[in-house]
C-alpha positions, -999 to +999 in steps of 0.1 A: +446+101+091+422+072+086+413+057+053+388+030+044+379+012+012+344+019-001+333-016-010+345-051-007+327-078-027+333-114-018+329-141-045+323-176-033+327-210-050+297-233-054+307-251-021+305-218-002+343-213+001+358-179-005+372-177-041+379-140-048+375-105-035+368-073-054+380-042-036+363-010-049+372+026-040+354+057-054+374+087-064+361+122-073+394+137-084+393+159-115+425+146-131+436+145-168+439+107-171+431+073-156+469+068-154+471+098-130+445+081-107+465+048-108+497+066-099+481+087-072+463+059-054+484+028-061+501+028-027+468+033-008+452+005-027+482-018-022+478-013+016+441-022+013+449-053-008+475-065+018+449-060+046+422-080+027+447-107+018+458-110+054+423-109+069+407-133+044+437-155+037+436-148-001+465-144-024+471-111-041+461-127-074+426-135-059+419-098-051+408-074-079+412-037-071+391-012-090+388+026-087+355+041-097+362+075-112+332+098-109+351+124-130+356+100-159+324+080-152+346+049-156+362+020-138+400+021-135+414-013-128+446-016-109+468-047-115 
């Protein structure tokens, strides 16, 4: 099985250096709550975060992870 994140946005400082990353993944699951999405995908998104951290030399605290729920029509932020 192969998985990929849907979007990666890089935020740069005024000097052009990499400051932060925003990792975005779209989900279409028809679930009863945002908490269910967080629980279901937390491991997958943790893997993505580690890969981005390693590739871009950013700390975990510099990478925001967001699920876009098409069912809820809302953003679900992971810590």
